[in-house]
Residue, then its C-alpha position, 0 to 999 in steps of 0.5 A: v811220126l818219126s822226129l829224130d833222123e841223125d846219123t853219127s859215126e866215131n873213130e877214136m883211140s883211147y890210151n891208158f898209162a899207169l905206174t904203181y910204186k910200193l912204198t912200204g908193205d902197206t902203202t902204194l903210190y900210183s899215177r895214171i894218164a888215160s884218154g877217153f871219148r863218148p859217142g855223140g847223139a840226137n836232141d829232140s829238137d822238134a819237141a823243143a821247138q813246139q815249147g819255143v826252145i831252139a835245141p841243136a839237132k845233135y851233139e858231137s862225141d867228146t874226148l878227154w885226157s885225165y891226169e891222176v896221182g894217189a896213194k892207197t894205205y893201211f894203218m893201225h895193223r891194217m884196221f884202217y884202209t885209206e885211198v886219196a887221189l888228186y886228178r886233172i881232166n881236160w875235156s874237149d867238146q864235153q857233152i853237158s845237160v843244159t836246161d833252156p832259161g825258162g826251165t822247160f826243156v833239157y838237152i844235150a850240147n857240147a861245150g868248147k873246152s872245159y876242165v875238172n880239177g878233183f880230190e877224192f879221199q875215202i877210209n874204210a875201217q873194221p874196228t871189230d869183227s862185228l862193226s865196219f864203216n866207210i866215208g868218203a869225200t869229193y871235191t870237184d872244181s869243173k868249169l869252162s875254159e873258153d866260152m861256149p860256142a854258138t852251136a850250143q845254143t846257150s850262153g856260157f863263159d870262160g870260168d863258169r861252173i859246169p851245170y849239175t856239178p856240185k863242189w862237195s859230196y860225201a857219202g858213208q856207211v856203218q854196218y853192224e853184224v850179229p851172229f845168231s848161229s853158225a848158219m844165220t847172221g843178222y845186221a843192221s846198216t845205215n848210210f848217207n849221201y850228200r851233194g852240195e848245191s849245183f845249177t842247172n845252167f851256167n853261173s860265173q857268179a857262185 
């Protein structure tokens, strides 16, 4: 039995404007404005109904404009390389993953309007020929900028955090190489990833 039978068509134009400025031989500043979209799709609303969940039969395409400024720089005789960026995303009809209140079914819905304010920082270093490491941090403030539409079949209000988006995340790696011969090199590597808490549904209290 075919339960998914939805047609979608998309016709969107995307834009990308970028400007870079070489402040010094080691430092570059940049800015970027871009737009984008993702096509819509279908939810298995029949399967949801069997579990007593009302899910929209399909979700629409979403569109966004992103605004970013940042800097890339070397220092300490190019032993270290850093990247830092600040960005703002204005999102319309953002496609989000929603879990029903009973926690039994996950589906895709469209938020009316939302935004993302973010900050990213990464440092890469190679203090010796054998030792290298990198570490990065990301801060994300992603919230609704208006109440969820009734077609989403879920409650979300202006200022609620977007589900599945932690405020903080960190990642890093350390690697050490040992040359055994001119043709053979061994290495030891370790890495870590951390994601802060997030919610499966909207929560305006956290």
